[in-house]
C-alpha positions in Angstrom: -27.1 -30.0 39.6 -30.1 -27.8 40.0 -32.1 -27.4 43.2 -35.2 -29.0 41.7 -33.4 -32.2 41.3 -31.8 -32.1 44.7 -35.1 -31.4 46.4 -36.6 -34.7 45.2 -33.5 -37.0 44.9 -30.4 -37.9 46.7 -28.0 -37.8 43.8 -24.5 -39.4 43.9 -21.6 -37.2 43.2 -20.1 -40.0 41.2 -21.1 -40.2 37.5 -22.2 -43.7 36.5 -22.2 -43.3 32.7 -22.6 -41.0 29.7 -24.9 -41.3 26.8 -26.2 -39.7 23.7 -24.5 -38.2 20.7 -21.0 -37.0 21.9 -21.7 -38.6 25.3 -23.2 -35.2 26.4 -25.7 -36.7 28.8 -24.2 -37.4 32.2 -25.9 -40.2 34.2 -25.9 -40.3 38.0 -27.3 -42.9 40.4 -29.9 -41.4 42.7 -32.6 -42.3 45.2 -36.1 -40.7 45.4 -36.4 -39.1 48.8 -40.1 -40.0 49.2 -40.3 -43.4 47.7 -36.7 -44.6 48.3 -36.8 -45.9 44.7 -33.4 -46.2 43.0 -33.3 -44.1 39.8 -30.9 -42.7 37.3 -30.7 -38.9 36.8 -29.7 -37.8 33.3 -28.2 -34.3 33.1 -27.4 -32.4 29.9 -25.0 -29.7 30.8 -25.4 -26.8 28.4 -21.8 -25.6 28.8 -20.5 -29.0 27.5 -22.3 -28.5 24.2 -20.5 -27.1 21.1 -21.2 -23.4 20.6 -23.3 -24.2 17.5 -25.7 -26.3 19.6 -26.2 -23.7 22.3 -29.4 -22.1 20.9 -33.1 -22.3 21.6 -33.7 -24.4 18.5 -31.5 -27.2 19.8 -32.9 -26.9 23.3 -36.4 -27.2 22.0 -35.4 -30.4 20.1 -34.1 -31.9 23.3 -37.3 -30.9 25.2 -39.5 -32.5 22.5 -37.4 -35.7 22.6 -37.7 -35.9 26.4 -41.4 -35.2 26.2 -41.9 -37.9 23.6 -39.9 -40.4 25.6 -42.0 -39.6 28.7 -45.2 -40.6 26.8 -43.8 -44.1 25.9 -44.6 -47.1 28.1 -42.8 -50.4 27.5 -40.9 -52.8 29.7 -37.7 -52.5 27.6 -37.6 -48.6 27.5 -36.7 -46.0 30.0 -39.5 -44.6 32.1 -39.2 -40.8 32.4 -40.4 -40.0 35.8 -39.8 -36.3 36.3 -38.5 -34.3 33.4 -37.0 -31.0 34.7 -35.9 -28.0 32.7 -33.5 -25.4 34.0 -34.1 -22.7 31.4 
């Protein structure tokens, strides 16, 4: 996990769940170091993707999807608190 995540969150080493197409997103329980809020950290490991998905077009689709999700506010949807990109 990247340093930007570890600077802001205490992330468990134990994966809680997987999600998304092909279960490529790895989900870890974490705690925000400042607020002590319990959160989930979603990580998409590029090396776990099939070769045909390891390109800038695919990464841009993921970025746009995360960006769109971050704009949504509803009690039954995830709240994206801090999208990080490790280009």
